C-alpha positions as CSV (number, residue, x, y, z in Angstrom):
1,M,31.0,5.3,4.6
2,S,27.4,7.2,5.3
3,R,25.3,5.6,7.7
4,A,22.6,6.6,4.7
5,A,24.2,4.4,2.6
6,A,22.8,0.9,0.3
7,S,23.3,-1.3,-1.9
8,H,22.2,1.1,-4.3
9,P,23.4,4.7,-3.8
10,L,20.5,7.2,-2.7
11,P,20.4,10.8,-4.0
12,G,22.0,13.4,-1.9
13,G,20.3,14.9,1.4
14,L,17.4,12.5,0.8
15,L,17.6,11.6,4.0
16,P,19.1,13.0,8.0
17,A,23.0,11.5,9.2
18,A,20.9,9.9,12.2
19,C,19.7,7.6,9.2
20,A,20.0,3.9,8.1
21,A,18.3,3.1,4.8
22,H,19.0,-0.1,2.7
23,L,17.3,0.8,-1.2
24,S,18.1,-2.5,-3.4
25,Q,15.9,-4.7,-6.2
26,D,14.2,-7.8,-6.1
27,P,16.4,-10.0,-8.8
28,G,13.3,-12.1,-10.0
29,S,14.9,-15.1,-9.6
30,D,14.0,-18.0,-7.0
31,D,16.1,-17.3,-4.1
32,P,17.0,-14.3,-4.1
33,G,19.0,-14.5,-1.0
34,W,17.3,-13.1,1.6
35,P,16.6,-14.3,5.1
36,A,14.3,-16.4,6.0
37,L,11.3,-13.9,7.7
38,A,10.6,-14.5,11.3
39,P,8.0,-16.6,12.7
40,A,5.5,-13.2,13.4
41,E,6.2,-11.7,10.2
42,L,5.5,-15.2,8.1
43,E,2.0,-15.7,10.1
44,A,1.8,-11.9,8.5
45,S,2.4,-12.6,4.9
46,R,0.5,-15.7,5.0
47,S,-2.8,-14.3,4.0
48,M,-1.2,-12.1,1.4
49,R,-0.8,-12.5,-2.7
50,P,2.8,-14.4,-3.8
51,R,3.3,-11.0,-5.4
52,R,2.7,-9.3,-2.3
53,A,4.4,-11.9,-0.5
54,R,7.3,-11.5,-2.2
55,E,7.4,-7.5,-1.5
56,F,6.7,-7.9,1.9
57,H,9.8,-10.5,2.6
58,H,11.8,-7.9,-0.1
59,G,10.8,-4.6,2.8
60,R,11.7,-6.9,5.8
61,H,15.2,-7.6,4.2
62,C,16.0,-3.8,4.1
63,A,14.7,-3.3,7.3
64,R,16.8,-6.2,8.2
65,Q,19.9,-4.6,6.6
66,A,19.2,-0.8,7.5
67,L,19.7,-2.4,11.2
68,A,21.9,-3.3,10.7
69,R,23.9,-0.4,9.2
70,L,22.6,1.2,12.8
71,G,24.6,-1.4,15.1
72,L,20.6,-2.4,16.1
73,P,19.9,-6.5,15.4
74,A,17.8,-8.4,13.7
75,L,14.6,-8.2,15.1
76,P,11.3,-9.4,13.5
77,L,9.1,-6.7,12.1
78,P,5.2,-8.2,12.6
79,Q,2.8,-5.5,11.3
80,G,0.6,-4.1,13.5
81,E,-3.6,-3.8,12.7
82,D,-2.9,-0.8,11.0
83,R,-0.4,-3.0,8.4
84,A,2.5,-0.6,9.8
85,P,6.1,-2.7,10.7
86,C,6.4,-3.0,14.3
87,W,9.9,-1.6,15.2
88,P,11.8,-2.1,17.9
89,A,11.6,-0.6,21.2
90,G,13.7,3.1,20.8
91,V,13.0,2.5,16.9
92,T,11.5,4.5,14.5
93,G,11.2,3.8,10.8
94,S,9.6,3.6,7.5
95,I,9.5,1.2,4.4
96,S,8.1,1.3,1.0
97,H,8.0,-0.6,-2.4
98,S,7.8,-0.1,-5.9
99,G,7.7,-2.7,-9.1
100,S,10.7,-4.7,-7.9
101,W,12.8,-1.5,-5.9
102,A,12.3,-2.1,-1.9
103,I,13.1,0.8,0.9
104,A,13.6,1.0,4.3
105,A,15.3,3.8,6.6
106,V,15.6,3.7,10.1
107,A,17.2,5.6,13.0
108,L,16.9,6.0,16.9
109,A,14.1,7.7,18.5
110,R,16.2,10.7,20.1
111,D,17.5,11.9,16.9
112,L,13.8,11.2,14.8
113,A,10.2,11.4,16.5
114,G,8.8,10.8,13.0
115,L,10.0,9.1,9.9
116,G,8.7,8.4,6.6
117,L,9.7,7.8,3.4
118,D,8.3,6.5,0.2
119,I,8.7,5.2,-3.5
120,E,7.4,5.7,-7.0
121,P,8.7,5.1,-10.2
122,D,8.8,8.1,-12.1
123,D,6.2,8.4,-14.5
124,P,3.2,11.0,-14.6
125,L,0.4,10.0,-12.7
126,P,-3.0,9.2,-14.4
127,L,-4.9,11.8,-14.9
128,D,-7.9,10.6,-13.3
129,V,-6.4,11.1,-9.9
130,H,-4.7,14.4,-10.7
131,A,-7.8,16.0,-8.4
132,L,-7.8,13.2,-5.2
133,V,-3.7,14.2,-5.0
134,C,-3.8,18.3,-6.0
135,R,-4.8,21.1,-4.7
136,P,-5.9,23.9,-6.7
137,G,-2.3,25.5,-7.9
138,E,-0.5,23.5,-5.7
139,A,1.2,21.0,-8.8
140,R,2.5,24.4,-11.1
141,R,4.6,25.1,-8.2
142,F,6.9,21.5,-8.2
143,D,6.8,22.5,-12.4
144,G,10.4,22.2,-13.2
145,M,12.0,20.0,-11.6
146,G,12.7,16.9,-13.2
147,T,9.1,14.8,-12.9
148,D,5.7,14.5,-13.4
149,P,4.5,17.5,-10.0
150,A,1.6,14.8,-9.4
151,R,3.7,12.1,-8.8
152,L,5.8,14.3,-6.5
153,L,3.5,14.9,-4.6
154,F,1.5,11.8,-4.6
155,S,4.7,10.3,-2.9
156,A,5.6,13.5,-1.1
157,K,2.5,13.3,0.6
158,E,2.4,9.6,1.6
159,S,6.6,9.9,3.1
160,L,4.5,12.5,4.9
161,Y,0.9,10.5,6.2
162,K,4.2,7.7,7.0
163,C,6.0,10.2,9.1
164,L,2.7,11.4,11.4
165,W,0.3,8.4,11.6
166,P,3.2,7.1,14.5
167,L,2.5,10.5,16.0
168,T,-1.0,11.0,15.8
169,G,-3.5,8.1,14.4
170,R,-5.0,10.2,12.0
171,F,-6.3,9.6,8.2
172,L,-5.5,11.9,6.3
173,E,-6.6,12.7,2.8
174,F,-4.3,14.1,0.2
175,S,-6.1,17.3,-0.4
176,E,-5.8,18.2,4.2
177,I,-2.1,18.9,3.2
178,E,-0.7,21.6,1.0
179,L,2.7,21.6,0.2
180,S,5.5,24.1,-1.0
181,P,8.7,23.9,-2.9
182,A,11.7,24.2,-0.2
183,P,15.2,23.7,-1.3
184,G,16.2,19.6,-1.8
185,G,12.6,19.1,-1.0
186,F,9.2,20.3,0.3
187,T,7.3,22.4,3.0
188,A,3.7,20.9,4.9
189,R,1.1,22.9,6.0
190,Y,-2.6,21.0,6.9
191,C,-5.7,21.8,5.7
192,G,-8.6,19.9,6.7
193,Q,-11.3,20.8,9.5
194,G,-10.3,18.6,12.0
195,A,-7.6,19.3,14.8
196,P,-4.7,21.6,13.5
197,L,-1.5,19.8,13.2
198,K,1.9,21.4,13.3
199,L,3.6,21.1,10.8
200,D,6.5,23.6,11.0
201,R,9.1,21.2,12.4
202,L,8.4,18.5,9.3
203,I,11.2,18.3,6.7
204,G,10.3,16.8,3.5
205,R,12.7,16.0,1.1
206,I,13.0,15.2,-2.8
207,G,15.3,12.6,-5.0
208,Q,15.2,11.1,-8.4
209,A,17.5,8.0,-9.1
210,H,17.4,4.6,-10.5
211,G,14.4,6.1,-12.5
212,L,12.3,6.1,-9.1
213,V,10.6,9.0,-7.2
214,L,12.1,9.3,-3.8
215,T,11.0,11.5,-1.3
216,A,11.6,11.1,2.4
217,A,9.7,13.3,5.7
218,W,10.8,12.9,9.6
219,I,10.9,15.5,12.8
220,P,13.2,15.9,14.9
221,A,13.5,14.8,18.2
222,A,12.9,17.5,21.1
223,G,16.3,18.0,22.2
224,S,18.0,16.9,19.6
225,G,19.4,20.2,17.7
């Protein structure tokens, strides 16, 4: 079985072979069968609304499953000050939620320097946010890919941001990144006014499954081949 296999299958090629991932859907029952949160995780969820706390728990469950697929113990994953998961030393990862769905992917830092993923409902992005997400002419490049181009760009830029944030600590506006189609995914170019970001080594992928748009972005570690 591929290390990227999950309880619900992922689109082929969405993640590199170095990743382990777990995608699952909340059954909606009072007891979904997820292991209890660790104290540090429980503390982070105390101030959340019930729905958000359940999403948080679901995401941590997926992360534990992904870590196990990578051969690592199910260590606590508290939130950092930036609200991103605090991954174990030597691990890079990402978690995303959409409605009843959650996904987590992890890799060893010796294989991937950065990793981000995002899942979104496979339906049109509201028109009033198109201009915030898409640069002029950008959406037209992604016509004919089987989903709303603006939704796809929103998701892909979210994945890219999650990949870069731990490496750069820089907040990025949607308009600062311009995407272009590539086989199976996308490439990225920085268009902002700040210090240049070199994105030539970043790999972006796009998939659709289970009524979701799924995107991933990663940067191979130096010397990983």
